[in-house]
LONUMI-218612 format. One line per 5 residues: their letters; for each residue x, y, z negated of N, C-alpha, C. Coordinates in steps of 0.02 Angstrom, whole numbers, plus 50000, padded with zeros to 5 digits. Layout:
a) X,Y,Z,X,Y,Z,X,Y,Z ~ ...
# end
This chain:
xxxxx) 52874,50605,49662,52834,50646,49708,52847,50719,49696 ~ 52846,50739,49631,52857,50809,49616,52929,50828,49629 ~ 52976,50779,49618,53046,50794,49630,53060,50805,49704 ~ 53028,50761,49746,53038,50769,49817,53010,50836,49840 ~ 52953,50856,49817,52923,50919,49835,52966,50977,49811
xxxxx) 52993,50969,49750,53037,51022,49724,53100,51028,49765 ~ 53126,50970,49788,53185,50972,49831,53172,51007,49896 ~ 53115,50994,49924,53097,51028,49987,53092,51103,49977 ~ 53062,51122,49920,53055,51193,49907,53123,51226,49897 ~ 53168,51188,49862,53234,51216,49852,53274,51221,49917
xxxxx) 53260,51176,49965,53296,51176,50028,53269,51228,50077 ~ 53212,51254,50063,53180,51301,50109,53224,51362,50125 ~ 53256,51395,50077,53298,51453,50094,53354,51436,50142 ~ 53386,51374,50134,53438,51356,50181,53410,51346,50251 ~ 53352,51315,50253,53320,51305,50318,53302,51372,50351
xxxxx) 53279,51416,50308,53263,51482,50335,53325,51518,50361 ~ 53380,51511,50324,53442,51542,50346,53466,51512,50412 ~ 53459,51444,50418,53479,51412,50480,53435,51434,50538 ~ 53370,51438,50524,53324,51459,50575,53338,51531,50597 ~ 53354,51573,50547,53370,51643,50563,53433,51647,50605
xxxxx) 53483,51605,50588,53545,51605,50627,53532,51584,50699 ~ 53488,51533,50706,53471,51509,50774,53436,51564,50814 ~ 53389,51599,50782,53352,51652,50816,53400,51708,50837 ~ 53445,51727,50790,53493,51780,50807,53538,51759,50865 ~ 53557,51695,50866,53598,51671,50922,53561,51675,50988
xxxxx) 53498,51654,50987,53457,51658,51048,53449,51730,51071 ~ 53436,51774,51023,53429,51845,51041,53494,51874,51068 ~ 53550,51852,51041,53614,51877,51066,53625,51855,51138 ~ 53611,51790,51151,53619,51766,51220,53571,51802,51266 ~ 53508,51808,51241,53458,51843,51282,53478,51915,51296
xxxxx) 53507,51949,51244,53530,52017,51253,53586,52022,51303 ~ 53631,51973,51300,53687,51973,51348,53661,51964,51419 ~ 53614,51918,51428,53585,51907,51495,53547,51969,51517 ~ 53511,52000,51471,53473,52060,51488,53519,52116,51511 ~ 53575,52124,51476,53623,52176,51496,53652,52162,51565
xxxxx) 53667,52098,51578,53693,52081,51644,53642,52096,51698 ~ 53579,52078,51685,53527,52093,51734,53518,52167,51743 ~ 53523,52204,51687,53516,52277,51692,53572,52306,51733 ~ 53634,52279,51723,53690,52304,51763,53680,52290,51837 ~ 53654,52230,51852,53642,52213,51922,53587,52255,51952
xxxxx) 53536,52268,51912,53479,52307,51937,53494,52381,51938 ~ 53550,52402,51909,53566,52473,51908,53571,52502,51977 ~ 53597,52461,52025,53602,52485,52094,53535,52494,52125 ~ 53482,52460,52098,53416,52464,52127,53371,52513,52089 ~ 53399,52550,52041,53359,52596,52002,53327,52648,52047
xxxxx) 53266,52665,52033,53228,52711,52074,53241,52782,52052 ~ 53264,52822,52098,53276,52893,52084,53209,52929,52079 ~ 53208,52988,52049,53145,53026,52045,53117,53040,52114 ~ 53051,53049,52117,53020,53067,52180,53051,53131,52207 ~ 53061,53136,52273,53091,53197,52301,53046,53257,52289
xxxxx) 53076,53314,52281,53038,53375,52270,53001,53394,52333 ~ 52938,53409,52325,52896,53427,52383,52914,53497,52407 ~ 52925,53503,52473,52939,53568,52502,52874,53609,52502 ~ 52880,53672,52483,52822,53715,52478,52814,53757,52541 ~ 52753,53759,52567,52737,53796,52628,52671,53832,52619
xxxxx) 52665,53893,52645,52602,53930,52644,52568,53923,52711 ~ 52506,53901,52710,52468,53892,52772,52422,53952,52782 ~ 52425,53980,52841,52393,54045,52852,52339,54044,52905 ~ 52335,53992,52946,52284,53992,52999,52265,53921,53016 ~ 52212,53914,53057,52187,53849,53077,52204,53834,53149
xxxxx) 52211,53770,53164,52225,53748,53232,52159,53746,53271 ~ 52160,53776,53330,52101,53778,53373,52108,53725,53428 ~ 52053,53691,53445,52057,53640,53499,52080,53672,53564 ~ 52121,53637,53601,52147,53660,53665,52150,53602,53714 ~ 52156,53618,53778,52166,53567,53828,52238,53543,53822
xxxxx) 52250,53478,53815,52318,53454,53806,52361,53469,53867 ~ 52423,53490,53856,52471,53505,53908,52526,53454,53906 ~ 52544,53426,53963,52597,53376,53965,52664,53409,53949 ~ 52701,53376,53906,52768,53400,53888,52817,53343,53894 ~ 52879,53359,53899,52932,53308,53904,52984,53322,53851
xxxxx) 53013,53270,53823,53067,53281,53773,53129,53308,53806 ~ 53171,53339,53766,53234,53367,53792,53277,53310,53819 ~ 53309,53320,53878,53351,53266,53905,53410,53253,53860 ~ 53429,53189,53856,53485,53168,53815,53546,53155,53859 ~ 53605,53178,53838,53665,53164,53878,53680,53089,53878
xxxxx) 53702,53062,53935,53717,52990,53937,53777,52974,53893 ~ 53779,52914,53864,53838,52894,53824,53901,52895,53867 ~ 53958,52911,53835,54020,52915,53872,54040,52850,53904 ~ 54026,52795,53868,54046,52730,53897,54006,52714,53960 ~ 53943,52738,53963,53904,52729,54024,53934,52770,54080
xxxxx) 53956,52831,54065,53985,52873,54117,54049,52842,54144 ~ 54091,52813,54100,54152,52782,54123,54137,52721,54166 ~ 54086,52683,54145,54069,52624,54185,54044,52644,54253 ~ 54005,52699,54256,53980,52722,54320,54036,52745,54364 ~ 54089,52777,54334,54144,52801,54375,54185,52743,54402
xxxxx) 54190,52688,54365,54229,52632,54388,54191,52588,54437 ~ 54125,52594,54439,54085,52551,54483,54094,52573,54555 ~ 54089,52525,54603,54093,52544,54674,54033,52584,54695 ~ 54042,52620,54750,53987,52662,54774,53929,52620,54796 ~ 53869,52640,54778,53809,52604,54796,53779,52633,54859
xxxxx) 53741,52592,54895,53710,52620,54956,53665,52678,54942 ~ 53626,52674,54887,53582,52730,54869,53600,52751,54799 ~ 53621,52813,54788,53643,52834,54721,53587,52831,54670 ~ 53606,52813,54608,53557,52810,54554,53542,52880,54529 ~ 53480,52897,54522,53461,52963,54500,53476,52971,54426
xxxxx) 53491,53032,54402,53502,53043,54330,53438,53033,54291 ~ 53446,53029,54225,53388,53016,54181,53336,53070,54188 ~ 53356,53132,54201,53307,53187,54205,53261,53178,54264 ~ 53281,53138,54314,53239,53130,54373,53180,53085,54359 ~ 53178,53052,54301,53121,53010,54285,53059,53050,54273
xxxxx) 53065,53115,54261,53007,53159,54251,52976,53174,54319 ~ 52910,53163,54326,52878,53177,54391,52887,53250,54410 ~ 52904,53262,54473,52913,53330,54500,52867,53339,54559 ~ 52832,53395,54560,52788,53409,54616,52828,53414,54680 ~ 52807,53379,54734,52844,53383,54798,52839,53453,54826
xxxxx) 52894,53476,54857,52895,53542,54889,52861,53537,54956 ~ 52808,53575,54968,52773,53570,55032,52817,53592,55090 ~ 52811,53555,55146,52848,53572,55206,52822,53638,55234 ~ 52866,53680,55260,52842,53743,55289,52798,53731,55350 ~ 52741,53767,55352,52693,53758,55406,52711,53807,55462
xxxxx) 52721,53783,55524,52737,53830,55579,52678,53876,55594 ~ 52693,53937,55613,52640,53986,55626,52604,53968,55691 ~ 52539,53976,55691,52498,53958,55749,52514,54004,55808 ~ 52525,54068,55796,52539,54115,55851,52602,54095,55888 ~ 52654,54077,55851,52716,54058,55883,52706,53996,55925
xxxxx) 52664,53950,55902,52653,53890,55941,52613,53904,56004 ~ 52566,53952,56001,52524,53966,56060,52561,54007,56112 ~ 52604,54052,56090,52640,54095,56137,52714,54090,56123 ~ 52746,54037,56147,52817,54029,56135,52857,54084,56168 ~ 52909,54105,56135,52953,54157,56161,53021,54127,56173
xxxxx) 53065,54161,56209,53132,54135,56219,53167,54123,56152 ~ 53213,54076,56153,53248,54058,56091,53285,54117,56062 ~ 53312,54160,56104,53350,54217,56079,53308,54265,56038 ~ 53243,54270,56053,53199,54318,56017,53167,54287,55956 ~ 53177,54222,55943,53145,54191,55885,53167,54220,55819
xxxxx) 53232,54233,55808,53250,54264,55743,53217,54331,55732 ~ 53212,54372,55784,53179,54437,55775,53106,54429,55757 ~ 53072,54381,55790,53001,54371,55775,52992,54347,55703 ~ 53039,54302,55681,53033,54277,55613,53044,54332,55562 ~ 53091,54379,55578,53105,54434,55531,53048,54482,55526
xxxxx) 53012,54493,55584,52957,54542,55583,52892,54513,55558 ~ 52887,54446,55554,52823,54416,55533,52813,54427,55458 ~ 52750,54441,55436,52737,54451,55365,52745,54386,55326 ~ 52767,54392,55262,52775,54333,55221,52707,54305,55201 ~ 52697,54239,55205,52632,54211,55186,52620,54215,55111
xxxxx) 52557,54223,55092,52540,54223,55021,52549,54153,54992 ~ 52571,54148,54929,52577,54082,54899,52510,54047,54895 ~ 52509,53985,54913,52446,53948,54914,52425,53931,54843 ~ 52359,53924,54831,52336,53905,54764,52365,53838,54741 ~ 52376,53792,54788,52402,53726,54769,52471,53734,54739
xxxxx) 52513,53775,54769,52580,53785,54743,52579,53817,54674 ~ 52535,53866,54665,52530,53899,54600,52507,53850,54547 ~ 52455,53809,54564,52431,53761,54515,52484,53709,54499 ~ 52522,53689,54549,52574,53641,54537,52627,53667,54490 ~ 52646,53730,54498,52695,53760,54453,52668,53766,54382
xxxxx) 52604,53784,54377,52574,53793,54311,52567,53727,54274 ~ 52558,53671,54312,52548,53607,54280,52612,53568,54269 ~ 52669,53599,54285,52733,53565,54275,52743,53552,54201 ~ 52770,53493,54183,52780,53477,54112,52825,53529,54078 ~ 52805,53546,54017,52844,53594,53977,52890,53555,53930
xxxxx) 52944,53587,53910,52991,53555,53863,52958,53548,53795 ~ 52970,53491,53762,52939,53479,53697,52974,53519,53643 ~ 52934,53548,53599,52959,53585,53541,52922,53561,53480 ~ 52958,53543,53428,52926,53518,53368,52881,53571,53337 ~ 52819,53554,53321,52774,53604,53293,52795,53623,53223
xxxxx) 52769,53681,53201,52782,53704,53133,52743,53663,53083 ~ 52752,53680,53020,52720,53641,52966,52645,53640,52974 ~ 52615,53582,52962,52544,53571,52973,52516,53528,52916 ~ 52455,53544,52895,52422,53505,52842,52353,53483,52866 ~ 52338,53419,52857,52273,53391,52873,52240,53368,52808
xxxxx) 52178,53390,52797,52141,53373,52737,52082,53327,52755 ~ 52070,53276,52714,52020,53225,52730,51973,53214,52671 ~ 51912,53192,52689,51865,53166,52640,51875,53090,52638 ~ 51877,53062,52578,51892,52991,52570,51830,52953,52546 ~ 51816,52898,52579,51768,52848,52555,51802,52780,52562
xxxxx) 51779,52731,52522,51810,52666,52528,51786,52618,52476 ~ 51825,52565,52467,51809,52513,52419,51872,52495,52380 ~ 51868,52505,52314,51922,52487,52268,51889,52466,52203 ~ 51875,52400,52197,51836,52374,52141,51766,52405,52142 ~ 51739,52414,52200,51675,52446,52210,51682,52509,52252
xxxxx) 51627,52541,52268,51628,52601,52309,51665,52657,52274 ~ 51706,52693,52313,51745,52748,52284,51741,52808,52331 ~ 51752,52867,52303,51757,52929,52340,51820,52966,52318 ~ 51841,53012,52359,51901,53049,52341,51922,53096,52397 ~ 51986,53109,52401,52012,53154,52451,52084,53133,52469
xxxxx) 52108,53159,52524,52176,53142,52546,52201,53198,52591 ~ 52266,53198,52601,52296,53245,52647,52361,53216,52675 ~ 52376,53236,52736,52439,53220,52769,52473,53287,52784 ~ 52533,53295,52760,52568,53359,52767,52634,53348,52804 ~ 52642,53384,52858,52703,53384,52898,52739,53449,52886
xxxxx) 52800,53446,52860,52838,53506,52844,52904,53505,52883 ~ 52916,53558,52920,52978,53563,52958,53021,53620,52929 ~ 53084,53604,52917,53132,53653,52892,53194,53648,52936 ~ 53195,53686,52991,53249,53680,53039,53246,53612,53072 ~ 53301,53574,53068,53303,53506,53095,53287,53453,53042
xxxxx) 53267,53476,52984,53247,53430,52930,53171,53426,52927 ~ 53145,53368,52908,53073,53360,52902,53055,53326,52837 ~ 52994,53334,52816,52965,53297,52761,52892,53283,52777 ~ 52871,53221,52769,52801,53201,52778,52775,53177,52711 ~ 52720,53207,52688,52688,53187,52625,52618,53162,52640
xxxxx) 52602,53103,52616,52535,53075,52621,52510,53065,52549 ~ 52455,53099,52532,52426,53094,52465,52355,53067,52470 ~ 52342,53014,52433,52276,52983,52430,52253,52982,52358 ~ 52195,53011,52344,52169,53016,52276,52099,52986,52274 ~ 52088,52939,52229,52022,52908,52219,51995,52934,52153
xxxxx) 51934,52962,52156,51905,52992,52097,51917,53067,52096 ~ 51914,53096,52037,51924,53168,52030,51999,53185,52036 ~ 52013,53241,52068,52083,53260,52081,52121,53272,52016 ~ 52087,53298,51963,52122,53313,51900,52125,53252,51854 ~ 52085,53199,51867,52086,53138,51827,52071,53079,51873
xxxxx) 52116,53063,51919,52101,53011,51968,52099,52941,51938 ~ 52055,52900,51967,52054,52830,51949,52116,52795,51975 ~ 52136,52815,52036,52197,52788,52066,52222,52840,52117 ~ 52286,52840,52128,52315,52885,52177,52379,52854,52204 ~ 52397,52875,52263,52460,52852,52293,52490,52909,52334
xxxxx) 52554,52921,52324,52590,52971,52362,52645,52938,52402 ~ 52648,52950,52466,52701,52926,52510,52741,52985,52535 ~ 52806,52980,52534,52849,53035,52557,52904,53006,52601 ~ 52913,53038,52659,52967,53020,52706,53008,53083,52719 ~ 53074,53076,52717,53119,53131,52732,53169,53109,52784
xxxxx) 53193,53157,52826,53242,53140,52876,53257,53197,52922 ~ 53279,53180,52983,53300,53229,53032,53258,53224,53096 ~ 53259,53278,53135,53226,53280,53201,53278,53266,53254 ~ 53262,53220,53301,53308,53202,53353,53272,53201,53420 ~ 53309,53188,53473,53279,53182,53540,53236,53120,53546
xxxxx) 53243,53072,53499,53203,53011,53500,53147,53014,53448 ~ 53131,53073,53424,53079,53079,53374,53108,53085,53304 ~ 53072,53059,53255,53094,53065,53186,53148,53013,53170 ~ 53195,53034,53127,53248,52991,53104,53245,52990,53028 ~ 53205,52944,52999,53198,52944,52925,53263,52924,52891
xxxxx) 53275,52954,52833,53333,52937,52792,53313,52913,52722 ~ 53251,52927,52702,53229,52906,52635,53153,52900,52635 ~ 53129,52849,52600,53056,52839,52591,53042,52825,52518 ~ 52990,52858,52491,52970,52849,52421,52895,52839,52417 ~ 52875,52799,52368,52804,52784,52359,52789,52780,52284
xxxxx) 52738,52817,52263,52718,52818,52192,52644,52801,52188 ~ 52628,52747,52150,52559,52725,52142,52538,52731,52070 ~ 52482,52763,52059,52455,52772,51991,52386,52741,51988 ~ 52375,52698,51939,52310,52668,51925,52295,52680,51851 ~ 52235,52702,51837,52216,52718,51768,52227,52659,51722
xxxxx) 52255,52672,51663,52268,52622,51611,52324,52574,51631 ~ 52364,52591,51681,52420,52549,51700,52482,52593,51707 ~ 52540,52561,51705,52602,52597,51716,52608,52615,51790 ~ 52637,52674,51803,52648,52694,51873,52699,52647,51905 ~ 52690,52636,51969,52735,52593,52008,52772,52636,52059
xxxxx) 52839,52628,52059,52881,52666,52105,52915,52619,52155 ~ 52920,52643,52217,52955,52607,52270,52997,52658,52307 ~ 53060,52640,52321,53104,52686,52357,53147,52646,52406 ~ 53158,52674,52465,53202,52644,52515,53250,52697,52541 ~ 53310,52675,52558,53360,52717,52590,53370,52692,52661
xxxxx) 53366,52736,52710,53376,52718,52780,53443,52748,52802 ~ 53494,52706,52799,53562,52727,52815,53574,52721,52890 ~ 53629,52750,52916,53642,52746,52988,53646,52675,53015 ~ 53672,52628,52974,53681,52559,52999,53639,52508,52962 ~ 53598,52529,52914,53560,52480,52876,53501,52514,52842
xxxxx) 53452,52472,52823,53396,52494,52783,53402,52458,52716 ~ 53407,52497,52662,53410,52469,52594,53339,52465,52567 ~ 53313,52404,52561,53244,52394,52541,53234,52410,52467 ~ 53171,52407,52444,53156,52424,52375,53188,52376,52325 ~ 53202,52314,52346,53234,52266,52301,53310,52265,52308
xxxxx) 53338,52313,52345,53410,52317,52353,53438,52279,52411 ~ 53399,52236,52443,53423,52199,52500,53433,52245,52560 ~ 53480,52227,52602,53497,52267,52661,53473,52232,52724 ~ 53446,52271,52770,53425,52246,52835,53455,52291,52889 ~ 53464,52263,52948,53489,52302,53004,53439,52357,53022
xxxxx) 53465,52417,53034,53422,52472,53054,53411,52468,53129 ~ 53348,52459,53149,53330,52455,53219,53326,52526,53248 ~ 53342,52534,53312,53334,52601,53343,53260,52622,53341 ~ 53249,52684,53322,53181,52711,53320,53140,52688,53260 ~ 53171,52658,53209,53132,52632,53153,53099,52689,53115
xxxxx) 53039,52676,53090,53000,52724,53052,52978,52692,52986 ~ 52950,52733,52941,52924,52707,52878,52848,52717,52877 ~ 52817,52698,52821,52744,52700,52817,52716,52770,52827 ~ 52752,52822,52804,52728,52891,52810,52747,52922,52876 ~ 52808,52913,52899,52832,52946,52960,52798,52920,53023
xxxxx) 52769,52860,53020,52739,52832,53081,52683,52875,53109 ~ 52647,52911,53065,52592,52953,53089,52619,53009,53135 ~ 52673,53041,53114,52701,53095,53154,52739,53068,53214 ~ 52771,53010,53207,52806,52980,53264,52757,52963,53320 ~ 52698,52938,53303,52648,52923,53354,52623,52987,53387
xxxxx) 52616,53041,53348,52597,53105,53377,52649,53128,53428 ~ 52713,53123,53409,52767,53141,53455,52766,53097,53518 ~ 52756,53033,53508,52757,52986,53564,52702,53000,53614 ~ 52640,53011,53589,52585,53024,53635,52588,53094,53665 ~ 52620,53141,53631,52627,53208,53659,52676,53207,53717
xxxxx) 52730,53171,53710,52781,53169,53763,52765,53117,53816 ~ 52722,53068,53801,52702,53018,53849,52626,53009,53846 ~ 52589,53059,53868,52516,53055,53862,52484,52997,53899 ~ 52519,52970,53949,52491,52913,53985,52486,52851,53941 ~ 52522,52851,53885,52518,52795,53839,52454,52795,53798
xxxxx) 52422,52854,53792,52360,52858,53753,52301,52847,53800 ~ 52296,52786,53825,52242,52765,53870,52218,52697,53848 ~ 52154,52685,53854,52126,52620,53835,52162,52563,53871 ~ 52185,52514,53832,52221,52457,53860,52296,52463,53854 ~ 52322,52522,53839,52394,52530,53831,52415,52509,53760
xxxxx) 52479,52501,53750,52505,52484,53684,52575,52513,53676 ~ 52595,52527,53615,52662,52552,53599,52689,52511,53542 ~ 52755,52506,53539,52788,52467,53486,52836,52511,53447 ~ 52832,52507,53381,52876,52546,53337,52903,52500,53283 ~ 52969,52496,53275,52996,52459,53217,52977,52495,53153
xxxxx) 52954,52457,53104,52930,52487,53042,52968,52457,52982 ~ 52996,52502,52941,53029,52482,52880,52979,52485,52823 ~ 52957,52427,52799,52913,52422,52742,52956,52413,52680 ~ 52927,52420,52620,52968,52416,52560,53009,52353,52553 ~ 52986,52296,52582,53022,52234,52572,53040,52197,52637
xxxxx) 53032,52230,52694,53053,52199,52757,53051,52251,52812 ~ 53084,52234,52867,53085,52275,52927,53062,52232,52985 ~ 53013,52256,53024,52987,52216,53078,52953,52261,53129 ~ 52946,52236,53191,52913,52278,53242,52837,52276,53235 ~ 52806,52332,53246,52733,52338,53245,52710,52360,53314
xxxxx) 52658,52327,53338,52628,52346,53402,52561,52379,53388 ~ 52551,52438,53418,52490,52476,53411,52452,52474,53477 ~ 52391,52451,53476,52349,52448,53536,52304,52509,53538 ~ 52298,52538,53599,52252,52593,53610,52186,52564,53631 ~ 52135,52574,53590,52068,52548,53604,52026,52601,53638
xxxxx) 51961,52597,53628,51915,52641,53664,51918,52713,53639 ~ 51896,52760,53681,51890,52830,53662,51822,52839,53628 ~ 51822,52873,53571,51761,52884,53534,51753,52959,53520 ~ 51692,52978,53502,51678,53047,53482,51674,53051,53407 ~ 51715,53093,53378,51714,53104,53306,51669,53164,53291
xxxxx) 51623,53156,53245,51577,53210,53228,51603,53243,53164 ~ 51639,53297,53173,51671,53332,53118,51629,53393,53098 ~ 51648,53424,53043,51614,53485,53021,51626,53544,53068 ~ 51678,53539,53110,51691,53593,53157,51675,53574,53229 ~ 51635,53521,53238,51612,53503,53305,51631,53432,53325
xxxxx) 51610,53414,53385,51625,53348,53413,51694,53349,53445 ~ 51734,53298,53430,51802,53295,53455,51815,53225,53482 ~ 51832,53218,53547,51849,53152,53574,51917,53129,53546 ~ 51922,53065,53530,51984,53038,53503,51991,52965,53523 ~ 52053,52943,53532,52066,52873,53549,52081,52835,53485
xxxxx) 52053,52776,53481,52064,52732,53423,52128,52692,53434 ~ 52174,52696,53386,52239,52662,53390,52244,52615,53329 ~ 52255,52551,53343,52253,52501,53289,52313,52455,53294 ~ 52347,52441,53237,52402,52393,53238,52377,52323,53254 ~ 52418,52285,53288,52401,52217,53308,52423,52169,53253
xxxxx) 52392,52174,53195,52410,52130,53139,52356,52133,53086 ~ 52359,52086,53039,52312,52082,52984,52348,52099,52919 ~ 52313,52128,52870,52345,52144,52807,52372,52081,52773 ~ 52432,52086,52744,52461,52031,52706,52514,52059,52658 ~ 52517,52028,52600,52568,52046,52551,52564,52117,52526
xxxxx) 52504,52146,52524,52497,52214,52499,52515,52268,52548 ~ 52527,52250,52612,52543,52301,52662,52484,52348,52672 ~ 52500,52410,52691,52448,52458,52709,52444,52461,52785 ~ 52386,52443,52811,52375,52441,52884,52334,52501,52905 ~ 52365,52552,52935,52327,52611,52954,52300,52607,53026
xxxxx) 52237,52620,53031,52203,52625,53096,52187,52699,53106 ~ 52203,52726,53165,52200,52799,53176,52155,52816,53236 ~ 52125,52875,53232,52088,52905,53288,52126,52969,53306 ~ 52160,52968,53364,52205,53022,53384,52171,53065,53436 ~ 52171,53131,53424,52135,53179,53467,52184,53218,53510
xxxxx) 52183,53209,53577,52228,53248,53620,52217,53323,53615 ~ 52154,53344,53605,52140,53416,53603,52162,53449,53539 ~ 52183,53410,53490,52207,53437,53426,52280,53416,53416 ~ 52321,53427,53467,52393,53413,53465,52408,53339,53450 ~ 52363,53295,53470,52372,53223,53461,52379,53205,53387
xxxxx) 52344,53241,53345,52345,53227,53273,52292,53175,53256 ~ 52302,53135,53203,52252,53086,53181,52196,53120,53140 ~ 52138,53127,53170,52082,53159,53135,52045,53111,53090 ~ 52055,53047,53101,52025,52997,53057,52077,52941,53046 ~ 52083,52918,52984,52130,52864,52967,52093,52815,52922
xxxxx) 52095,52753,52941,52065,52699,52900,52122,52653,52878 ~ 52133,52647,52812,52189,52609,52785,52163,52547,52750 ~ 52187,52489,52772,52168,52425,52741,52227,52399,52700 ~ 52213,52373,52640,52263,52336,52603,52244,52262,52601 ~ 52180,52247,52593,52153,52180,52600,52079,52187,52614
xxxxx) 52044,52130,52617,51973,52131,52636,51930,52172,52588 ~ 51952,52176,52525,51911,52211,52475,51940,52279,52454 ~ 51995,52299,52484,52027,52362,52465,52043,52401,52529 ~ 52007,52456,52539,52018,52498,52597,51991,52568,52584 ~ 52017,52616,52622,51992,52684,52618,51984,52711,52689
xxxxx) 51936,52755,52698,51922,52786,52762,51928,52861,52753 ~ 51975,52892,52789,51988,52963,52784,51961,52999,52846 ~ 51917,53048,52835,51887,53086,52890,51905,53159,52881 ~ 51930,53190,52934,51951,53260,52931,51893,53303,52906 ~ 51906,53348,52860,51852,53389,52833,51855,53462,52855
xxxxx) 51911,53483,52883,51916,53550,52912,51972,53549,52964 ~ 51977,53602,53002,52028,53605,53054,52097,53602,53022 ~ 52145,53571,53056,52213,53569,53029,52239,53640,53015 ~ 52276,53647,52960,52302,53711,52939,52375,53717,52962 ~ 52393,53777,52985,52460,53789,53011,52495,53841,52969
xxx) 52560,53832,52961,52601,53880,52926,52620,53937,52972 ~ 52644,53991,52945,52666,54047,52986,52726,54025,53028 ~ 52726,54043,53091,52780,54022,53136,52844,54062,53121
# end
């Protein structure tokens, strides 16, 4: 009995050495696999958050009566022009794209009553017309000219500040802002949501979209998202929107749809859409925008619901409620907006849902701030 026990004790170092060799072998294999995974994930590494463009805001936006505007006309594609040249002549020519804009009809000239009552010989008609006084322009003509659609021009940098209430593991308070920054034909949209104190937030999320301005609205090229929760590691998400593809946060590629937007740029794209097509901001209407989310690309339909009155610190403001036709799933952020035509079609209220128990409601706390033109 003692000999067997002694033998076991004497064999223990060899067993330990064998066990150590096995562990080192497993660690080596694991290290090799880890390096391979790291090499594969290198292409998906998240770059630092883009540097925020700095702008000085000097004045506030005042409510105005919305004025209809039209986007700049786009030249037709060359292949369309060649096809049109090769096509046979049609009975009624197709109007150019610019003719889609409503134009006030030119009123027919009204014959003078005196000439109708006392007709003169045909030879004297030119002399009578030359000596007759020119009629004053009618108010209808003046009003028609004044109400003609104006060409759309991208607004300067604008910042909207909100008071935040919501539910995140219980009732929460905080603040948020949406910042639109224009630098020539380049843009940056920053959405900042802070729960708790600004200097020590319980949670915060920053969304950033960068890209170019085009005749079709915003053309995003990059989207970044940074989420901070107290006592947890920060989470980063980044997407690249290339001319022919969208590179998702996991590195997968998807086809880039025409007019695609991201989570941050959609707010400004809707403002552009309703500014250039105000008839779309009516109860019962809907608009569709392809949306690139961190892990998929899909079309989103926004329904225009009823018009409501928002009671802000600077007065009552009518706004239309615009809501996506979908339910939250997979951690998506579903923004519901109240868009005010009298405030440049900006969203004065935004309600963001992540799930049934996680949502925030942002209410404008002061007039939108404008940068120096």
